[in-house]
FIMI-470883 format. One record per residue (C-alpha): residue in one letter; x, z, y. Coordinates in nm, 4 decimals, padded with zeros to 6 digits, always signed. Each point is the difference from the previous one (the first is absolute). Example, Ala and Ser with C-alpha at 12.3 -4.5 7.8 and 13.67 -1.06 7.14 Angstrom:
% FIMI-470883
+----+----------+----------+----------+
| aa |     east |       up |    north |
+----+----------+----------+----------+
|  A | +01.2300 | +00.7800 | -00.4500 |
|  S | +00.1370 | -00.0660 | +00.3440 |
+----+----------+----------+----------+
This chain:
% FIMI-470883
+----+----------+----------+----------+
| aa |     east |       up |    north |
+----+----------+----------+----------+
|  M | +03.9611 | -02.8279 | +01.6103 |
|  M | +00.1867 | -00.2636 | -00.2002 |
|  N | +00.3796 | +00.0028 | -00.0060 |
|  S | +00.1916 | -00.3001 | +00.1311 |
|  G | +00.0450 | -00.1490 | -00.3471 |
|  Q | -00.3734 | +00.0084 | -00.0668 |
|  E | -00.0775 | -00.1412 | +00.3437 |
|  R | +00.2489 | -00.2788 | -00.0656 |
|  S | -00.1593 | -00.0798 | -00.3354 |
|  V | -00.3558 | +00.0074 | +00.1373 |
|  K | +00.0986 | -00.2352 | +00.2818 |
|  A | +00.1661 | -00.2355 | -00.2479 |
|  K | -00.3024 | +00.0030 | -00.2343 |
|  K | -00.2392 | -00.0692 | +00.2871 |
|  N | +00.2065 | -00.2980 | +00.1125 |
|  I | +00.0290 | -00.1281 | -00.3563 |
|  A | -00.3775 | +00.0120 | -00.0519 |
|  I | -00.0711 | -00.1868 | +00.3225 |
|  S | +00.2856 | -00.2459 | -00.0620 |
|  L | -00.1366 | -00.0851 | -00.3456 |
|  A | -00.3293 | -00.1113 | +00.1507 |
|  I | +00.1739 | -00.1952 | +00.2756 |
|  K | +00.2531 | -00.1591 | -00.2337 |
|  G | -00.2755 | -00.0979 | -00.2418 |
|  L | -00.1636 | -00.2001 | +00.2787 |
|  S | +00.3407 | -00.1351 | +00.1038 |
|  I | +00.0825 | -00.1203 | -00.3504 |
|  G | -00.3434 | -00.1593 | -00.0296 |
|  I | +00.0469 | -00.1901 | +00.3263 |
|  S | +00.3497 | -00.1112 | -00.1023 |
|  F | -00.1286 | -00.1371 | -00.3285 |
|  I | -00.2819 | -00.1826 | +00.1758 |
|  M | +00.2353 | -00.1515 | +00.2574 |
|  V | +00.2483 | -00.1515 | -00.2463 |
|  P | -00.2320 | -00.2536 | -00.1704 |
|  I | -00.1728 | -00.0800 | +00.3321 |
|  T | +00.3369 | -00.0653 | +00.1650 |
|  I | +00.1334 | -00.2078 | -00.2900 |
|  D | -00.3184 | -00.2071 | -00.0025 |
|  Y | +00.0261 | -00.0485 | +00.3775 |
|  I | +00.3565 | -00.1406 | +00.0047 |
|  N | +00.0764 | -00.0601 | -00.3778 |
|  P | +00.2517 | +00.1910 | -00.2205 |
|  S | +00.3103 | -00.1782 | +00.1363 |
|  G | -00.1040 | +00.0641 | +00.3600 |
|  Y | -00.0518 | +00.3666 | -00.0829 |
|  G | +00.3518 | +00.0040 | -00.1475 |
|  I | +00.1364 | -00.1443 | +00.3277 |
|  W | -00.1742 | +00.2763 | +00.1964 |
|  L | +00.1425 | +00.2688 | -00.2293 |
|  T | +00.3522 | -00.1429 | +00.0133 |
|  L | +00.0004 | -00.0329 | +00.3775 |
|  S | -00.1303 | +00.3558 | +00.0369 |
|  S | +00.2824 | +00.1234 | -00.2213 |
|  I | +00.2652 | -00.1794 | +00.2053 |
|  V | -00.1341 | +00.1434 | +00.3258 |
|  G | -00.0264 | +00.3384 | -00.1725 |
|  W | +00.3791 | +00.0088 | -00.0146 |
|  F | -00.0028 | +00.0826 | +00.3697 |
|  S | -00.1572 | +00.3360 | -00.0819 |
|  F | +00.3496 | +00.1407 | -00.0473 |
|  F | +00.0373 | -00.0045 | +00.3784 |
|  D | -00.2007 | +00.3214 | +00.0240 |
|  V | +00.3254 | +00.1558 | -00.1337 |
|  G | -00.1986 | +00.2634 | -00.1877 |
|  L | -00.1253 | +00.1605 | +00.3202 |
|  T | -00.3597 | +00.0341 | -00.1192 |
|  Q | +00.1099 | +00.1869 | -00.3103 |
|  G | +00.2310 | +00.2151 | +00.2105 |
|  L | -00.2932 | +00.0694 | +00.2340 |
|  R | -00.2177 | +00.0986 | -00.2972 |
|  N | +00.2344 | +00.2809 | -00.1025 |
|  K | +00.0973 | +00.1088 | +00.3518 |
|  F | -00.3626 | +00.0059 | +00.1165 |
|  A | -00.1043 | +00.2046 | -00.3059 |
|  E | +00.2840 | +00.2479 | +00.0598 |
|  A | -00.0795 | +00.0396 | +00.3727 |
|  K | -00.3708 | +00.0441 | -00.0694 |
|  A | +00.0692 | +00.2549 | -00.2770 |
|  N | +00.2042 | +00.1981 | +00.2541 |
|  G | -00.2793 | -00.0235 | +00.2595 |
|  D | +00.2241 | -00.2018 | +00.2335 |
|  D | -00.2469 | -00.2557 | +00.1377 |
|  A | +00.2245 | -00.0887 | +00.2954 |
|  T | +00.2822 | -00.1151 | -00.2282 |
|  A | -00.2470 | -00.1872 | -00.2194 |
|  Q | -00.1257 | -00.1908 | +00.3069 |
|  V | +00.3570 | -00.0884 | +00.0981 |
|  Y | +00.0659 | -00.1388 | -00.3486 |
|  V | -00.3217 | -00.2046 | +00.0135 |
|  S | +00.0675 | -00.1360 | +00.3501 |
|  T | +00.3601 | -00.0874 | -00.0805 |
|  T | -00.0923 | -00.1789 | -00.3219 |
|  Y | -00.2614 | -00.2133 | +00.1761 |
|  A | +00.2511 | -00.0872 | +00.2727 |
|  I | +00.2833 | -00.0919 | -00.2370 |
|  L | -00.2109 | -00.2089 | -00.2370 |
|  G | -00.1769 | -00.1652 | +00.2952 |
|  L | +00.3349 | -00.1092 | +00.1417 |
|  I | +00.1368 | -00.1136 | -00.3376 |
|  F | -00.2987 | -00.2053 | -00.1097 |
|  G | -00.0678 | -00.1326 | +00.3490 |
|  A | +00.3542 | -00.1380 | +00.0120 |
|  L | -00.0341 | -00.1392 | -00.3537 |
|  W | -00.3224 | -00.1802 | +00.0898 |
|  I | +00.1592 | -00.1650 | +00.3059 |
|  L | +00.3041 | -00.1005 | -00.2065 |
|  Y | -00.2153 | -00.1507 | -00.2746 |
|  M | -00.2130 | -00.1980 | +00.2467 |
|  F | +00.3223 | -00.1563 | +00.1295 |
|  L | +00.1497 | -00.0707 | -00.3435 |
|  S | -00.3217 | -00.1282 | -00.1598 |
|  Q | +00.0469 | -00.3454 | +00.1533 |
|  F | +00.3132 | -00.0420 | -00.2129 |
|  L | -00.1559 | +00.1087 | -00.3320 |
|  N | -00.1357 | -00.2499 | -00.2516 |
|  W | -00.2452 | +00.2061 | -00.2024 |
|  S | -00.0943 | -00.2829 | -00.2337 |
|  S | +00.3618 | -00.0160 | -00.1201 |
|  I | +00.0317 | +00.3785 | -00.0196 |
|  L | -00.3125 | +00.0288 | -00.2158 |
|  K | +00.0568 | -00.3297 | -00.1840 |
|  V | -00.3414 | -00.1447 | +00.0870 |
|  S | -00.1095 | -00.3387 | +00.1324 |
|  H | +00.1422 | -00.0924 | +00.3421 |
|  D | -00.3541 | -00.0903 | +00.1048 |
|  M | -00.0733 | +00.3741 | -00.0010 |
|  N | +00.2908 | +00.0920 | +00.2285 |
|  H | -00.2070 | +00.0306 | +00.3195 |
|  E | -00.2709 | +00.2094 | -00.1679 |
|  V | +00.2482 | +00.2304 | -00.1718 |
|  T | +00.2030 | +00.0407 | +00.3225 |
|  I | -00.3079 | +00.1189 | +00.1903 |
|  L | -00.0913 | +00.2286 | -00.2908 |
|  A | +00.3504 | +00.1486 | +00.0128 |
|  M | -00.0442 | +00.0802 | +00.3715 |
|  I | -00.3325 | +00.1701 | -00.0710 |
|  V | +00.1423 | +00.2049 | -00.2860 |
|  F | +00.3143 | +00.0990 | +00.1896 |
|  T | -00.2030 | +00.1116 | +00.3021 |
|  Y | -00.2201 | +00.2069 | -00.2314 |
|  F | +00.2967 | +00.1687 | -00.1669 |
|  C | +00.1601 | +00.0929 | +00.3324 |
|  L | -00.3217 | +00.1474 | +00.1387 |
|  Q | -00.0977 | +00.1903 | -00.3120 |
|  F | +00.3397 | +00.1677 | -00.0370 |
|  V | -00.0525 | +00.1665 | +00.3357 |
|  L | -00.3733 | +00.0636 | -00.0311 |
|  R | +00.0258 | +00.1450 | -00.3509 |
|  I | +00.1971 | +00.2974 | +00.1290 |
|  I | -00.3402 | +00.1654 | +00.0342 |
|  T | -00.0492 | -00.0133 | -00.3778 |
|  T | +00.3414 | +00.1627 | -00.0507 |
|  I | -00.1114 | +00.2870 | +00.2241 |
|  I | -00.3276 | +00.0347 | -00.1912 |
|  V | +00.1792 | +00.0157 | -00.3366 |
|  A | +00.2584 | +00.2458 | +00.1372 |
|  D | -00.2971 | +00.2150 | +00.1021 |
|  Q | -00.0960 | +00.0003 | -00.3703 |
|  Q | -00.3110 | -00.2139 | +00.0593 |
|  P | +00.0744 | -00.3196 | -00.1935 |
|  A | -00.3734 | -00.0601 | -00.0481 |
|  K | -00.0358 | -00.0774 | +00.3706 |
|  A | +00.2895 | -00.2459 | -00.0191 |
|  S | -00.1770 | -00.1696 | -00.2909 |
|  M | -00.3174 | -00.0265 | +00.2076 |
|  I | +00.1892 | -00.1982 | +00.2637 |
|  D | +00.1262 | -00.2421 | -00.2655 |
|  L | -00.3486 | -00.0290 | -00.1490 |
|  A | -00.1524 | -00.0849 | +00.3386 |
|  G | +00.2594 | -00.2741 | +00.0428 |
|  Q | -00.0871 | -00.1404 | -00.3436 |
|  I | -00.3721 | +00.0012 | +00.0707 |
|  F | +00.0393 | -00.1961 | +00.3233 |
|  T | +00.2439 | -00.2387 | -00.1703 |
|  L | -00.2462 | -00.0690 | -00.2810 |
|  M | -00.2764 | -00.0678 | +00.2528 |
|  F | +00.2307 | -00.2366 | +00.1889 |
|  I | +00.0921 | -00.1918 | -00.3179 |
|  L | -00.3644 | -00.0300 | -00.1087 |
|  V | -00.0802 | -00.1548 | +00.3386 |
|  L | +00.2910 | -00.2434 | -00.0432 |
|  V | -00.1169 | -00.1026 | -00.3465 |
|  K | -00.3478 | -00.0757 | +00.1327 |
|  T | +00.1049 | -00.1793 | +00.3191 |
|  T | +00.3400 | -00.1677 | -00.0589 |
|  T | +00.2030 | -00.1893 | -00.2561 |
|  G | +00.3132 | +00.1504 | -00.1562 |
|  S | +00.2650 | +00.0760 | +00.2620 |
|  L | +00.3135 | +00.2149 | -00.0248 |
|  I | -00.0141 | +00.0632 | +00.3752 |
|  N | -00.3583 | +00.1280 | -00.0139 |
|  L | +00.0892 | +00.2148 | -00.3001 |
|  G | +00.2992 | +00.1450 | +00.1847 |
|  L | -00.2170 | +00.0923 | +00.2974 |
|  A | -00.2580 | +00.1642 | -00.2262 |
|  L | +00.2555 | +00.2036 | -00.1940 |
|  C | +00.2049 | +00.1045 | +00.3046 |
|  L | -00.2363 | +00.0406 | +00.2956 |
|  S | -00.2533 | +00.2411 | -00.1506 |
|  P | +00.2503 | +00.2721 | -00.1102 |
|  I | +00.1712 | -00.0114 | +00.3408 |
|  L | -00.3273 | +00.0548 | +00.1869 |
|  V | -00.0837 | +00.2950 | -00.2273 |
|  L | +00.3450 | +00.1550 | +00.0567 |
|  V | -00.0359 | -00.0346 | +00.3771 |
|  A | -00.3371 | +00.1758 | -00.0159 |
|  A | +00.1436 | +00.2758 | -00.2235 |
|  N | +00.2877 | +00.0672 | +00.2402 |
|  I | -00.2358 | +00.0289 | +00.2967 |
|  F | -00.2576 | +00.2146 | -00.1802 |
|  L | +00.2369 | +00.2453 | -00.1715 |
|  F | +00.2342 | +00.0517 | +00.2944 |
|  R | -00.3019 | +00.0818 | +00.2140 |
|  G | -00.1341 | +00.2325 | -00.2656 |
|  R | +00.1667 | +00.1913 | -00.2844 |
|  F | +00.3571 | -00.0974 | +00.0899 |
|  K | -00.0398 | +00.0283 | +00.3774 |
|  R | +00.2783 | +00.2574 | +00.0248 |
|  Y | +00.2381 | -00.2433 | -00.1742 |
|  R | -00.1037 | -00.3052 | +00.2031 |
|  P | +00.3009 | -00.2198 | +00.0834 |
|  S | +00.1057 | +00.0325 | +00.3600 |
|  V | +00.2733 | -00.1725 | +00.1990 |
|  A | +00.0940 | +00.3401 | +00.1417 |
|  K | +00.0508 | +00.1334 | -00.3542 |
|  I | +00.2321 | -00.2776 | -00.1147 |
|  D | +00.3374 | +00.1544 | -00.0714 |
|  F | +00.2515 | -00.2394 | -00.1475 |
|  S | +00.2343 | +00.2917 | -00.0688 |
|  N | -00.2449 | +00.0867 | -00.2801 |
|  Y | +00.0717 | -00.3397 | -00.1482 |
|  R | +00.2865 | +00.1611 | -00.1881 |
|  D | -00.2315 | +00.2493 | -00.1738 |
|  L | -00.2332 | -00.2804 | -00.1044 |
|  F | +00.2771 | -00.2455 | -00.0704 |
|  N | +00.2232 | +00.2259 | -00.2106 |
|  L | -00.2864 | +00.0606 | -00.2400 |
|  G | -00.1535 | -00.3404 | +00.0666 |
|  M | +00.3246 | -00.1865 | -00.0695 |
|  T | +00.0044 | +00.1339 | -00.3529 |
|  F | -00.3612 | -00.1055 | -00.0452 |
|  F | +00.0994 | -00.3343 | +00.1519 |
|  I | +00.2580 | -00.0748 | -00.2702 |
|  I | -00.2484 | +00.1053 | -00.2661 |
|  Q | -00.2625 | -00.2181 | +00.1666 |
|  V | +00.2315 | -00.3019 | +00.0082 |
|  A | +00.0526 | +00.0346 | -00.3746 |
|  G | -00.3765 | -00.0093 | -00.0471 |
|  I | -00.0329 | -00.3029 | +00.2264 |
|  V | +00.2665 | -00.1916 | -00.1919 |
|  Q | -00.1688 | +00.0745 | -00.3304 |
|  Y | -00.3634 | -00.0501 | +00.0943 |
|  Q | -00.0135 | -00.2314 | +00.3029 |
|  S | +00.2486 | -00.2421 | -00.1569 |
|  A | -00.2050 | -00.0410 | -00.3186 |
|  N | -00.2419 | -00.2575 | +00.1432 |
|  V | +00.2846 | -00.2008 | +00.1542 |
|  I | +00.1984 | -00.0033 | -00.3261 |
|  I | -00.3074 | -00.1072 | -00.1964 |
|  A | -00.0951 | -00.2695 | +00.2519 |
|  R | +00.3464 | -00.1564 | -00.0040 |
|  N | +00.0466 | +00.0185 | -00.3774 |
|  F | -00.3516 | -00.0440 | -00.1390 |
|  G | -00.2175 | -00.1290 | +00.2878 |
|  P | -00.2781 | +00.1447 | +00.2235 |
|  L | -00.2547 | -00.0005 | -00.2837 |
|  E | +00.2071 | +00.2537 | -00.1955 |
|  V | +00.0174 | +00.2182 | +00.3117 |
|  T | -00.3765 | +00.0245 | -00.0305 |
|  S | +00.0251 | +00.0875 | -00.3724 |
|  Y | +00.2534 | +00.2740 | +00.0680 |
|  N | -00.2091 | +00.1476 | +00.2798 |
|  I | -00.3177 | -00.0070 | -00.2080 |
|  V | +00.1740 | +00.2124 | -00.2644 |
|  Y | +00.1547 | +00.2203 | +00.2697 |
|  K | -00.3357 | +00.0624 | +00.1682 |
|  Y | -00.1699 | +00.0624 | -00.3350 |
|  F | +00.2353 | +00.2731 | -00.1227 |
|  N | +00.0615 | +00.1297 | +00.3503 |
|  M | -00.3654 | +00.1037 | -00.0035 |
|  I | +00.0791 | +00.2943 | -00.2300 |
|  N | +00.3152 | +00.0699 | +00.2010 |
|  M | -00.2120 | +00.0214 | +00.3160 |
|  I | -00.2203 | +00.2593 | -00.1679 |
|  F | +00.3063 | +00.1981 | -00.1079 |
|  T | +00.1411 | -00.0235 | +00.3533 |
|  I | -00.3161 | +00.1596 | +00.1389 |
|  F | +00.0782 | +00.3116 | -00.2044 |
|  L | +00.3708 | -00.0190 | +00.0828 |
|  T | -00.0083 | -00.0640 | +00.3770 |
|  P | -00.0710 | +00.3616 | +00.1103 |
|  F | +00.2933 | +00.1211 | -00.2106 |
|  W | +00.2669 | -00.1327 | +00.2403 |
|  S | -00.0975 | +00.1955 | +00.3115 |
|  A | -00.1283 | +00.2952 | -00.2060 |
|  S | +00.3430 | +00.0178 | -00.1677 |
|  T | +00.1622 | +00.0123 | +00.3435 |
|  E | -00.2076 | +00.3074 | +00.0842 |
|  A | +00.0268 | +00.1630 | -00.3447 |
|  Y | +00.3780 | -00.0384 | -00.0187 |
|  A | +00.0426 | +00.1334 | +00.3551 |
|  K | -00.1940 | +00.3110 | -00.1102 |
|  Q | +00.1917 | +00.0235 | -00.3319 |
|  D | -00.3240 | -00.0429 | -00.1975 |
|  F | +00.1683 | -00.1466 | -00.3080 |
|  E | -00.2805 | +00.0940 | -00.2377 |
|  W | -00.2434 | -00.2186 | +00.1920 |
|  I | +00.2427 | -00.2927 | -00.0303 |
|  K | +00.0451 | +00.0572 | -00.3759 |
|  N | -00.3744 | +00.0124 | -00.0560 |
|  G | -00.0395 | -00.3170 | +00.2015 |
|  I | +00.2504 | -00.1886 | -00.2170 |
|  K | -00.1697 | +00.1235 | -00.3190 |
|  K | -00.3370 | -00.1274 | +00.1198 |
|  Y | +00.1472 | -00.3363 | +00.0901 |
|  N | +00.1555 | -00.0265 | -00.3481 |
|  I | -00.3464 | +00.0445 | -00.1520 |
|  L | -00.1337 | -00.2613 | +00.2399 |
|  N | +00.2786 | -00.2377 | -00.1098 |
|  I | -00.1213 | +00.0228 | -00.3598 |
|  L | -00.3564 | -00.0716 | +00.1076 |
|  V | +00.0877 | -00.3050 | +00.2119 |
|  F | +00.2215 | -00.1335 | -00.2800 |
|  G | -00.3019 | -00.0061 | -00.2300 |
|  I | -00.2165 | -00.1714 | +00.2606 |
|  S | +00.2655 | -00.2592 | +00.0821 |
|  L | +00.0472 | -00.0701 | -00.3730 |
|  L | -00.3682 | -00.0906 | -00.0225 |
|  M | +00.0475 | -00.2172 | +00.3087 |
|  L | +00.2822 | -00.1835 | -00.1788 |
|  I | -00.2057 | -00.0571 | -00.3138 |
|  F | -00.2874 | -00.1528 | +00.1965 |
|  S | +00.2102 | -00.1637 | +00.2727 |
|  D | -00.0656 | -00.3647 | -00.0958 |
|  A | -00.3745 | +00.0566 | -00.0160 |
|  F | +00.0065 | +00.1752 | +00.3352 |
|  Y | +00.1964 | -00.2789 | +00.1687 |
|  D | -00.2635 | -00.2518 | -00.1125 |
|  F | -00.2809 | +00.2266 | +00.1189 |
|  W | +00.1744 | +00.0743 | +00.3300 |
|  L | +00.1203 | -00.3460 | +00.0996 |
|  G | -00.2228 | -00.2244 | -00.2049 |
|  E | +00.0841 | -00.1406 | -00.3421 |
|  G | +00.2756 | -00.2602 | +00.0134 |
|  T | +00.0891 | +00.0651 | +00.3659 |
|  I | +00.3531 | +00.1080 | -00.0848 |
|  S | +00.1967 | +00.0516 | -00.3227 |
|  I | +00.2073 | +00.3202 | -00.0238 |
|  D | +00.2716 | +00.0599 | -00.2597 |
|  Y | -00.0777 | +00.3137 | -00.2038 |
|  R | +00.3660 | +00.1078 | +00.0321 |
|  L | -00.0489 | +00.0177 | +00.3757 |
|  S | -00.2880 | +00.2434 | -00.0519 |
|  L | +00.1991 | +00.2034 | -00.2546 |
|  W | +00.2954 | +00.0501 | +00.2306 |
|  G | -00.2294 | +00.0667 | +00.2954 |
|  F | -00.1562 | +00.2780 | -00.2081 |
|  I | +00.3442 | +00.1461 | -00.0825 |
|  F | +00.1241 | -00.0297 | +00.3591 |
|  F | -00.2906 | +00.1888 | +00.1524 |
|  N | +00.0084 | +00.2772 | -00.2604 |
|  V | +00.3691 | +00.0546 | +00.0668 |
|  T | -00.0744 | -00.0002 | +00.3737 |
|  M | -00.2786 | +00.2575 | -00.0363 |
|  F | +00.2114 | +00.2257 | -00.2225 |
|  A | +00.2802 | +00.0018 | +00.2567 |
|  G | -00.2277 | +00.0280 | +00.3038 |
|  K | -00.0558 | +00.3758 | -00.0109 |
|  Y | +00.3734 | +00.0736 | -00.0042 |
|  I | +00.0776 | -00.2454 | +00.2793 |
|  S | -00.2846 | +00.1428 | +00.2097 |
|  F | +00.1296 | +00.3550 | -00.0427 |
|  L | +00.3587 | -00.0951 | +00.0868 |
|  N | -00.1131 | -00.1983 | +00.3031 |
|  G | -00.2074 | +00.2950 | +00.1158 |
|  I | +00.2974 | +00.2380 | -00.0018 |
|  S | +00.2383 | -00.2697 | +00.1340 |
|  A | +00.2261 | +00.0216 | -00.3070 |
|  L | +00.1002 | -00.3636 | +00.0339 |
|  R | +00.3745 | -00.0226 | -00.0616 |
|  I | -00.0170 | -00.1093 | -00.3660 |
|  Q | -00.2880 | -00.2365 | +00.0707 |
|  F | +00.1974 | -00.1412 | +00.2944 |
|  W | +00.3074 | -00.0859 | -00.2065 |
|  S | -00.2108 | -00.1385 | -00.2829 |
|  C | -00.1821 | -00.2282 | +00.2410 |
|  L | +00.3280 | -00.1488 | +00.1175 |
|  I | +00.0517 | -00.1283 | -00.3529 |
|  S | -00.3523 | -00.0741 | -00.1257 |
|  P | -00.0652 | -00.3175 | +00.2093 |
|  I | +00.3223 | -00.1527 | -00.1361 |
|  I | -00.1024 | +00.0883 | -00.3546 |
|  Y | -00.3453 | -00.1479 | +00.0625 |
|  I | +00.1247 | -00.3345 | +00.1359 |
|  V | +00.2661 | -00.0357 | -00.2723 |
|  M | -00.2500 | +00.0799 | -00.2740 |
|  V | -00.2613 | -00.2412 | +00.1390 |
|  M | +00.2508 | -00.2854 | +00.0202 |
|  L | +00.1285 | +00.0796 | -00.3495 |
|  F | -00.3493 | +00.0110 | -00.1496 |
|  I | -00.1202 | -00.3189 | +00.1714 |
|  N | +00.3077 | -00.2242 | +00.0014 |
|  Y | +00.1750 | +00.0979 | -00.3231 |
|  L | -00.2582 | +00.1585 | -00.2267 |
|  Q | -00.2757 | -00.2379 | +00.1146 |
|  M | -00.2501 | +00.2820 | +00.0306 |
|  G | -00.3275 | -00.0560 | +00.1844 |
|  V | -00.1582 | +00.1631 | +00.3039 |
|  Y | -00.0248 | +00.3296 | -00.1914 |
|  S | +00.3775 | +00.0354 | +00.0483 |
|  I | -00.0777 | +00.1249 | +00.3522 |
|  F | -00.1675 | +00.3089 | -00.1455 |
|  V | +00.2784 | +00.0528 | -00.2572 |
|  A | +00.2729 | -00.0150 | +00.2656 |
|  A | -00.1927 | +00.2363 | +00.2294 |
|  I | -00.0273 | +00.2587 | -00.2785 |
|  V | +00.3716 | -00.0144 | -00.0793 |
|  A | +00.1025 | +00.0186 | +00.3666 |
|  N | -00.2260 | +00.2994 | +00.0669 |
|  Y | +00.2080 | +00.2305 | -00.2214 |
|  N | +00.0085 | +00.2681 | +00.2701 |
|  A | -00.3761 | +00.0474 | -00.0106 |
|  F | -00.0442 | +00.0612 | -00.3719 |
|  I | +00.3412 | +00.1520 | -00.0878 |
|  L | +00.1748 | +00.1586 | +00.2986 |
|  A | -00.3046 | +00.1227 | +00.1953 |
|  P | -00.1444 | +00.2052 | -00.2909 |
|  L | +00.3480 | +00.1430 | -00.0619 |
|  Q | +00.0350 | +00.0911 | +00.3677 |
|  Y | -00.3382 | +00.1753 | +00.0022 |
|  Y | +00.1011 | +00.1946 | -00.3120 |
|  M | +00.3282 | +00.1138 | +00.1550 |
|  I | -00.1622 | +00.1076 | +00.3294 |
|  I | -00.3189 | +00.1702 | -00.1170 |
|  I | +00.0697 | +00.1087 | -00.3575 |
|  K | +00.3729 | +00.0757 | +00.0217 |
|  N | -00.0003 | +00.0933 | +00.3716 |
|  K | +00.3155 | -00.2022 | +00.0632 |
|  K | +00.1212 | -00.1008 | +00.3458 |
|  G | +00.2890 | -00.2273 | +00.0963 |
|  I | -00.0537 | -00.3714 | -00.0448 |
|  W | -00.3397 | +00.0563 | -00.1613 |
|  I | -00.1632 | +00.1302 | +00.3187 |
|  K | +00.1709 | -00.2263 | +00.2521 |
+----+----------+----------+----------+
C-alpha cells in the first residue's frame, strides 16, 4: 500500500505522461493553424484578430478570481471527503459567473453601437463594419467560455490536468477542421475566422460539461438548490486575492498587442505573437510537468509533507536546466524555423525580439514552480502587494523604452521581465522561508 506522498507522485506522473502526448498534438495543431490562418486573411488581418482578442480579454478580470478560489476550495473539500461542500462551491461559482458575464454581455451589446473599432484599432474605416461584427463574436465567446470553463478548473483541482488538456485539444481539432473548410470554400474574412476560432471550443465545452456532470463529477453537478451565496465570501476572500494577481497579468499580457498595434502597427502584432507562440511551445511542455504541482501542493502542505514539496522543487530545478538548453537551441535556429513554419519571406522578425522572447520565457519557467507552490497553499499576501505595483512598473517601462529610448517591439518582453520581479525574486525567497526555514507570519499569509 503506497503512502499518500507516493500516491500523489504516481498520480502526477500519470497525468504528466498523458498530458505530454496531448500537448504534443496540441502544439502541432497550433503550429499548423498559424500559417493557414495568416494565408487566409494576410499578416495584417491576423494582427487585427490578435489585437481585438486581447482587448476583449481584458474583461476576464470580471471573474474576480473566483475560478482560482474554487480550485483551492474544491481541492480542500475533496481532500477532506466533504463532497456536499464541494458541490455547493461548484454550484455557487457557476451561478455567480453566469450572472456576471450574462450582465456584461447585455451591457456590451448595448454599448457596441457607440464603439468605432476601426479608430480603436487604427485600421481602415472601410473595415469598421467587419471588425464590429467580429468584436461581437469574440465578446460572446469570451463570456460563454468563462462560465463553461469552470469544468476544467474542477478537473485540474481533482489533479487530472490531462483531462482538461483533452478538452482543449478537442476544441483545437474542430477549429482546424472548420478553418480548412473555410480556406477551401471562402475568401479571406475576419468574420468567418472569428466564427471558426470561437464556435468550435464553445461546443466542445458544452459537451464536456454535460458528459462529466452526468458521469465522474455527478456528485458535484451544479444545482440551483445547492447555490449558496453566503459561500461567496469563502470563494471571494481567496478569489479576490487571485483577482488582483490576475489583473496584473492581464495588464501585462493582454495589453501587449494593443500597445504594439498603436505604436508599431498590426503587422508587428503578428511578429510579436509568432515569437511568443514559438518560445511558448517549450513553456507549454514545462507547464505540463508543473500543472499537477499546484493542487498536489495543497494536499501535501495540508498533511505537512514538506519533504515531498522539497523533492518536487528539486526536480523542477533540474527540468529548468533542461528546458533552458532546448530553448537555447530554439533561439539559435529561430530564423530558419520561422521561414520553414510560415514560408520564406512571409514575415521579417527582428532577432532581438527572439532573444528577449527566449529570456522572458526562461525567467517565467524558473519562477513558475515557486508561484505554483505558493498558489497551492494560498500564501498570496506578498504576491498580492507586488501585483499592485507591477502593472504600473510595466506600463512606465514600456512607455520609457518605446517613446524615449526608441526601442522596438522587443521592449514589451524587457518590460514584462522587469515588472515580474515577484516571480523570480520574492517567490523563491518566500518558498525558502516557508519550507526550508519553517517561518510563519507574512511568509505564509
